[in-house]
VOGU-3710 file (C-alpha; in Angstrom, 3 decimals, decimal comma):
1> xxxxxxxxxx> -88,891/79,582/-53,324  -86,246/77,277/-53,890  -84,150/77,943/-50,746  -82,835/74,876/-49,120  -83,681/74,867/-45,448  -82,622/71,855/-42,784  -83,934/71,521/-39,889  -82,347/69,486/-36,816  -84,075/68,764/-33,671  -84,422/65,291/-31,425
11> xxxxxxxxxx> -87,707/66,160/-30,915  -89,909/64,631/-33,751  -92,976/66,961/-32,949  -90,994/70,330/-33,276  -89,493/68,875/-36,590  -93,059/68,118/-37,767  -94,463/72,192/-36,564  -91,046/73,713/-37,963  -91,395/71,810/-41,491  -95,396/72,712/-41,541
21> xxxxxxxxxx> -94,981/76,265/-40,429  -92,301/76,810/-43,335  -93,895/74,977/-45,599  -97,256/77,342/-44,939  -94,731/80,367/-45,712  -93,971/79,006/-49,191  -90,872/77,020/-48,197  -90,958/73,665/-50,310  -87,328/72,401/-49,780  -87,371/71,634/-46,250
31> xxxxxxxxxx> -85,815/68,561/-44,627  -85,453/67,371/-41,449  -83,131/65,416/-39,288  -83,471/64,278/-35,609  -79,842/62,982/-35,425  -77,105/65,516/-35,268  -74,462/63,054/-36,452  -76,553/61,987/-39,572  -77,274/66,138/-39,823  -73,675/66,509/-40,146
41> xxxxxxxxxx> -73,227/63,485/-42,411  -75,353/64,350/-45,049  -73,683/67,706/-45,216  -70,433/66,296/-45,705  -71,899/63,761/-48,288  -72,676/66,967/-50,340  -76,394/67,853/-49,626  -76,809/71,338/-50,353  -78,502/73,385/-47,547  -78,793/77,171/-47,544
51> xxxxxxxxxx> -79,849/77,336/-44,062  -79,637/75,174/-41,112  -81,785/75,349/-38,219  -80,498/73,597/-35,299  -81,336/72,727/-31,414  -78,587/73,603/-28,869  -79,330/70,728/-26,472  -79,269/67,535/-28,502  -77,767/63,789/-27,599  -74,656/62,726/-29,422
61> xxxxxxxxxx> -73,482/66,141/-30,455  -74,716/69,379/-28,551  -75,792/72,108/-31,114  -72,675/74,339/-30,492  -70,375/71,667/-31,667  -72,438/71,071/-34,506  -72,313/74,535/-35,230  -68,881/74,994/-35,501  -68,392/72,247/-37,843  -71,324/72,966/-40,051
71> xxxxxxxxxx> -69,457/77,018/-40,021  -66,276/75,074/-40,926  -67,801/72,653/-43,676  -69,999/74,978/-45,207  -69,344/78,423/-44,798  -71,656/79,968/-47,131  -74,676/78,114/-44,888  -76,397/80,209/-42,281  -77,351/79,068/-38,889  -80,188/79,224/-36,797
81> xxxxxxxxxx> -80,235/78,603/-33,182  -83,126/77,109/-31,357  -83,436/75,951/-27,561  -85,722/76,452/-24,878  -83,160/77,536/-22,329  -83,326/81,131/-22,178  -79,621/82,119/-21,247  -77,846/85,124/-22,702  -74,486/83,490/-22,216  -75,769/80,560/-24,327
91> xxxxxxxxxx> -76,783/82,930/-27,163  -73,897/85,256/-26,937  -72,031/81,866/-27,505  -74,162/80,960/-30,283  -73,861/84,136/-32,314  -69,761/84,012/-31,744  -69,148/80,888/-33,404  -71,361/82,252/-36,622  -75,200/81,742/-35,786  -77,002/84,667/-37,477
101> xxxxxxxxxx> -79,524/84,092/-34,791  -81,030/82,559/-31,630  -84,870/81,247/-31,014  -86,605/80,291/-28,136  -89,019/77,883/-28,036  -91,724/78,033/-28,441  -91,331/79,281/-31,611  -94,315/81,384/-33,132  -94,916/81,006/-36,910  -94,419/84,380/-37,449
111> xxxxxxxxxx> -90,987/84,973/-35,537  -89,455/81,839/-37,340  -90,368/82,833/-40,441  -89,093/86,712/-40,081  -85,646/85,001/-38,902  -85,594/82,474/-41,691  -86,485/85,101/-44,253  -84,029/87,323/-42,509  -81,160/85,159/-43,107  -81,740/83,924/-46,559
121> xxxxxxxxxx> -81,897/87,841/-47,472  -78,386/87,817/-45,940  -77,032/85,190/-47,642  -78,626/86,444/-51,444  -76,919/90,195/-50,764  -73,449/88,116/-49,795  -73,558/86,468/-53,174  -74,576/89,088/-55,300  -72,176/91,588/-53,397  -69,561/88,698/-53,330
131> xxxxxxxxxx> -67,466/91,294/-50,218  -63,986/89,816/-50,662  -64,081/90,626/-54,534  -61,969/93,428/-54,483  -60,039/92,870/-51,448  -59,935/93,972/-47,905  -58,115/97,514/-48,279  -60,173/98,276/-51,630  -63,384/100,351/-51,819  -63,636/101,084/-55,204
141> xxxxxxxxxx> -66,670/98,829/-55,548  -69,089/100,251/-52,651  -71,627/102,644/-53,430  -71,355/106,606/-53,681  -73,350/106,825/-50,487  -70,578/105,530/-48,815  -68,010/108,099/-50,023  -68,233/110,625/-47,379  -66,440/108,034/-44,540  -63,070/108,745/-45,372
151> xxxxxxxxxx> -61,252/105,676/-45,027  -58,196/103,351/-46,352  -58,372/101,189/-43,252  -58,963/97,241/-44,470  -60,713/97,110/-40,785  -63,499/100,070/-41,529  -63,934/99,143/-45,385  -64,800/95,479/-44,151  -67,343/97,000/-42,094  -68,702/99,619/-44,837
161> xxxxxxxxxx> -68,938/96,065/-47,150  -71,050/94,580/-44,591  -73,170/97,876/-44,123  -73,961/97,853/-48,133  -75,070/94,267/-47,819  -77,885/95,442/-44,985  -78,735/98,874/-47,003  -80,766/97,159/-49,242  -82,881/95,420/-46,888  -85,246/96,436/-44,436
171> xxxxxxxxxx> -83,867/94,505/-41,061  -83,198/96,629/-38,238  -79,680/97,148/-37,496  -77,480/98,096/-34,928  -74,124/99,864/-35,130  -71,777/99,901/-32,310  -68,823/101,460/-31,618  -66,917/104,003/-29,399  -68,140/107,845/-28,989  -67,003/109,615/-32,247
181> xxxxxxxxxx> -66,307/106,580/-34,343  -69,206/107,848/-37,036  -72,232/105,654/-36,001  -74,651/108,146/-37,764  -72,548/109,086/-40,460  -72,540/105,504/-41,602  -76,386/105,352/-40,522  -76,995/108,038/-43,133  -74,875/106,129/-45,743  -76,825/103,356/-45,370
191> xxxxxxxxxx> -79,987/104,811/-46,036  -78,837/106,947/-49,150  -77,983/103,693/-50,421  -81,108/102,035/-49,826  -84,123/102,245/-51,726  -85,549/104,704/-49,440  -83,001/107,300/-50,282  -85,610/109,975/-51,572  -87,559/109,690/-48,346  -86,886/111,141/-44,862
201> xxxxxxxxxx> -83,685/110,091/-42,495  -84,587/111,258/-39,183  -81,821/111,053/-36,326  -83,249/110,643/-32,546  -80,781/110,964/-29,408  -82,566/108,515/-27,099  -80,539/110,101/-24,217  -81,695/113,389/-24,546  -85,357/112,327/-25,142  -87,651/112,832/-21,554
211> xxxxxxxxxx> -89,690/109,351/-21,043  -92,872/111,137/-20,525  -92,377/112,707/-23,939  -91,878/109,642/-25,674  -95,508/108,594/-26,947  -96,203/111,814/-28,182  -92,879/112,251/-29,898  -93,073/108,947/-31,352  -96,643/108,064/-32,062  -98,044/111,758/-32,305
221> xxxxxxxxxx> -100,977/113,035/-30,620  -104,686/114,273/-31,696  -105,803/117,808/-30,869  -107,345/117,144/-27,026  -105,344/113,598/-26,447  -104,393/115,355/-22,756  -103,979/118,624/-21,299  -101,924/121,261/-23,477  -102,747/119,431/-26,529  -103,817/122,387/-28,404
231> xxxxxxxxxx> -103,383/120,801/-31,916  -102,789/117,572/-33,359  -98,765/116,340/-34,184  -97,257/113,976/-36,453  -94,753/112,073/-34,342  -91,451/110,848/-35,440  -93,239/107,629/-37,046  -95,300/109,386/-39,107  -92,899/112,276/-40,407  -90,184/109,590/-41,239
241> xxxxxxxxxx> -92,771/107,302/-43,023  -91,229/105,058/-45,902  -87,545/106,569/-44,488  -84,987/105,779/-41,983  -85,395/105,923/-38,343  -82,179/106,715/-36,441  -82,291/105,905/-32,872  -79,043/107,319/-31,610  -77,460/106,110/-27,975  -80,535/103,185/-27,826
251> xxxxxxxxxx> -78,709/101,568/-24,728  -79,893/104,694/-22,878  -83,544/104,061/-23,325  -85,705/103,380/-20,504  -86,451/99,435/-19,910  -90,205/100,255/-19,624  -90,278/102,617/-23,140  -88,130/99,614/-24,590  -91,469/97,344/-25,010  -93,012/99,930/-27,026
261> xxxxxxxxxx> -90,449/100,336/-29,563  -90,307/96,408/-29,815  -94,069/96,033/-30,518  -93,579/98,651/-33,594  -90,439/96,418/-34,868  -92,464/92,986/-34,556  -96,106/94,476/-35,458  -95,185/97,401/-37,940  -98,311/99,342/-36,652  -98,586/101,926/-34,070
271> xxxxxxxxxx> -101,242/104,239/-32,769  -101,501/108,232/-32,204  -102,494/109,512/-28,864  -106,299/110,194/-28,868  -107,243/107,757/-31,166  -107,323/104,210/-31,962  -106,883/104,000/-35,403  -104,167/101,615/-36,282  -101,294/103,145/-38,548  -99,008/101,499/-40,459
281> xxxxxxxxxx> -95,169/102,404/-39,646  -93,135/101,656/-42,863  -89,876/102,433/-41,766  -86,062/101,431/-41,595  -85,000/101,312/-38,283  -81,135/101,742/-37,677  -79,911/101,621/-34,068  -76,802/102,894/-32,429  -75,062/102,985/-29,429  -71,408/102,944/-27,530
291> xxxxxxxxxx> -72,667/100,968/-24,452  -72,416/97,160/-24,030  -75,717/95,971/-24,493  -75,005/92,179/-23,717  -73,923/93,611/-20,352  -77,149/95,600/-20,350  -78,840/92,307/-21,000  -77,195/90,664/-18,662  -78,010/93,103/-15,751  -81,890/93,547/-16,864
301> xxxxxxxxxx> -81,389/97,206/-18,221  -82,062/95,882/-21,634  -84,741/93,536/-23,136  -83,535/90,618/-24,337  -85,907/89,888/-27,653  -85,167/93,435/-28,036  -81,513/92,352/-28,141  -82,310/89,834/-30,404  -84,285/91,822/-33,116  -81,114/94,475/-33,414
311> xxxxxxxxxx> -78,099/91,986/-33,470  -79,002/89,917/-36,693  -77,519/93,186/-38,433  -74,688/94,332/-35,759  -71,855/96,315/-37,211  -69,183/97,242/-35,069  -66,700/100,264/-36,174  -63,408/100,483/-35,128  -61,796/103,189/-32,696  -59,220/105,505/-34,789
321> xxxxxxxxxx> -56,637/104,136/-32,906  -57,218/100,769/-34,580  -56,952/102,763/-37,835  -54,166/105,317/-37,650  -53,432/104,812/-41,708  -56,713/107,102/-41,811  -55,319/109,685/-39,620  -53,728/111,922/-42,567  -56,044/111,173/-44,656  -59,043/112,680/-42,354
331> xxxxxxxxxx> -56,459/116,048/-41,355  -56,452/116,267/-45,032  -59,971/116,268/-45,617  -60,894/118,337/-42,591  -58,553/120,980/-43,737  -60,134/121,188/-46,911  -63,357/121,430/-45,567  -62,645/124,324/-43,089  -60,763/126,120/-45,613  -63,255/125,838/-48,385
341> xxxxxxxxxx> -60,249/124,860/-50,676  -59,038/128,464/-50,650  -55,409/128,620/-50,055  -55,489/125,242/-48,251  -52,341/125,375/-45,646  -50,117/122,467/-44,775  -49,059/120,358/-41,857  -45,379/119,633/-40,579  -43,953/116,584/-39,968  -43,665/117,226/-36,340
351> xxxxxxxxxx> -47,285/117,679/-35,914  -48,405/115,158/-37,887  -45,868/112,820/-35,566  -48,139/113,876/-32,484  -51,400/112,966/-34,063  -50,059/109,739/-35,235  -48,988/108,578/-31,774  -51,851/109,991/-30,093  -54,771/107,338/-29,093  -57,862/109,646/-29,751
361> xxxxxxxxxx> -60,184/108,445/-26,879  -62,780/110,691/-28,744  -62,312/109,455/-32,120  -63,107/111,055/-35,346  -64,736/114,017/-33,570  -61,767/114,581/-31,065  -59,352/114,368/-34,281  -61,677/117,110/-36,245  -62,186/119,440/-33,165  -58,611/119,512/-32,776
371> xxxxxxxxxx> -58,055/120,167/-36,451  -60,384/122,767/-36,208  -58,614/124,277/-33,204  -54,940/124,133/-34,923  -55,943/125,713/-38,006  -57,323/128,689/-36,107  -54,008/128,757/-34,113  -52,310/128,949/-37,543  -54,140/131,588/-39,005  -53,931/130,130/-42,567
381> xxxxxxxxxx> -50,476/129,320/-42,123  -49,062/125,796/-41,721  -50,746/123,574/-38,671  -46,890/123,438/-36,682  -46,733/121,041/-33,430  -47,162/124,265/-31,440  -50,445/124,413/-32,457  -51,444/121,192/-31,108  -52,909/120,994/-27,642  -50,841/120,344/-24,982
391> xxxxxxxxxx> -52,863/117,411/-23,673  -52,080/115,649/-26,906  -48,035/116,421/-26,567  -48,100/115,105/-23,179  -50,258/111,847/-24,256  -47,940/111,114/-26,804  -45,100/111,335/-24,773  -43,377/114,332/-27,318  -42,349/117,924/-26,152  -43,578/120,539/-27,841
401> xxxxxxxxxx> -41,184/122,832/-29,831  -40,853/126,295/-29,288  -42,893/128,651/-31,542  -40,743/129,522/-34,376  -41,594/130,423/-37,786  -41,710/127,769/-40,554  -39,110/128,074/-43,224  -40,837/127,983/-46,429  -44,150/126,180/-47,170  -44,610/122,876/-45,105
411> xxxxxxxxxx> -44,766/119,538/-46,603  -47,841/118,028/-48,410  -49,899/115,633/-46,530  -48,488/112,840/-49,114  -45,066/113,240/-48,094  -45,497/113,855/-44,333  -46,981/110,299/-44,492  -44,530/108,800/-46,561  -41,334/110,302/-44,450  -43,700/108,695/-41,411
421> xxxxxxxxxx> -44,014/105,265/-42,925  -40,162/105,056/-44,841  -39,186/106,402/-40,790  -40,506/103,098/-39,298  -39,565/100,797/-41,975  -35,537/101,777/-41,923  -35,719/101,737/-38,106  -36,812/98,437/-38,297  -34,273/97,257/-40,575  -37,064/97,224/-43,429
431> xxxxxxxxxx> -38,670/94,457/-41,486  -42,559/94,795/-43,339  -43,917/92,815/-40,627  -43,172/94,553/-37,914  -43,409/97,934/-39,971  -47,168/96,973/-40,237  -47,495/96,305/-36,371  -45,926/99,487/-35,099  -48,083/101,439/-37,753  -51,026/99,460/-36,960
441> xxxxxxxxxx> -52,110/99,055/-40,695  -51,947/96,031/-43,072  -49,556/94,066/-44,577  -50,973/94,735/-48,072  -51,349/98,199/-47,434  -47,977/98,606/-46,544  -46,573/97,172/-49,248  -48,620/98,671/-51,959  -47,375/102,113/-49,763  -43,621/100,802/-50,161
451> xxxxxx> -44,009/100,130/-53,772  -45,301/103,426/-54,603  -42,711/105,034/-52,815  -40,248/102,621/-54,935  -39,033/100,865/-51,921  -40,762/97,558/-52,478
//
C-alpha cells in the first residue's frame, strides 16, 4: 500500500507495536515520532502524511492541540486519536476538532487496522468525489439514487454529498436528525447508490422490536429451537444477506441487546438459535436515531464501543426550519404525487406564507400531512389559507382569512416563491445579507434567484 502514515506517541514501545501491526497488515510507509513538536515540524516542512495517529496525552504539546494544528495545516490529512483515558467528553472533543476516530489503549490489531482502513477509505472517496467541485448549492453531480430527496438547500446538499461518499463503502453509518427529516429516505438513497443496490434493503424500527424476540428476529432459528418453533425461520441477517439493514431508532435498543449487535458489527458472523453453525453476515448496516446518543452514552444507556463504531460515518440531517427554501419545492412535489399529475391545482400566496412562517416540529413528514389534508379540503381546487390547519395559523401568528372563492387560477409555485422573496428583499431596502438571513437561505442562492427575477 502506498498510503503514508505518521504515528505520534511518547511511548517507544507503543510506537513499535503500532508500526509492527500496520506493517503486518500491508502498510509499508509508516513513520513514527515520539515528540509532538517534532512531528508538527515535519509536517510544516512538507512531509506528506495521509493519516496521523496521535496520542491524546503527551509532554510539550497535548494531542488535542496537535490535532487542531494538523487539521489547520493539512486539512486533507485524516487523524485518529489514541489514548488510555476512557472519557466520553475527550472523545467528543476529539471528533469536534476534526479527528476521524478515537481508539482506546490497549489497541487490538483488528481494531487498529479496521480504523486505519476506514479513515484512508474516506480520504480516497473525498478525493474521487471532490465534495466542493460543483458548489454547495448545486446537486447536479449527485447520483440519480438521491433524486427522491427534494432539496435545493446548501445545508442538505452538503449532507447528501457526504452520504454519497459513504454509499460506496461498507462502513457502518449513523444518520441523526429530528423526527420526520427523512432518515430512512437517505438510507435508501445510500443503498441505491451502492454496489448492493440489487440486493435487499430491510428497514427495522428498533423501538418496536420486543427484546424477547430480538434473537429470533435478527438471527433466525431452527425448528424446535425453543417452545413454539414449529419450523425454521430466517432472521433479518439472513434475508438481507449482501444487502443493507436499516436500524431505525437505534437509540431505543436496550443496553443488553447492544452487545449482540456490536458482535455482528465486529466479527461479521452470527449463529441461528438452535444451531452452532457460524454464518457470515455480509451486510451494510445503516443506523438512525433522533435521540442524543452522546447524552445516552454519558448516562450509561448506550454502549461507548457501539457509539464509536457508528460515529465514523455520521450524517446529521437539518430540520425543515433550517432549510425553509425547500418548502415550495416540497409542496409542489407532494401535490404532484397526490394528484397523480392530473389537473393539479395551485396554492395561494397567503397559504404559502403560512407554511413559510411555520416551524414544522414534525419536519417534512408534517408538511406532507398538512398538504394532503389541505388538498382534501380544497376538493381539487386551489389550496387557500382556509385549508391550512388552525394551529399553523396560530403558530405563524397570521390570522386566517374568511373562506371565499378564489378569483381565477391561483399563482404558480414559482410565482408564490418569487413574490415572497421579492417582498422580503424590498422590505429590507434591497439588503441581500439581511434578506438571506430572514429567508434562512444562502447568500449565493439568493443572488441566483434575484438574477432569475431580473433584480440583480
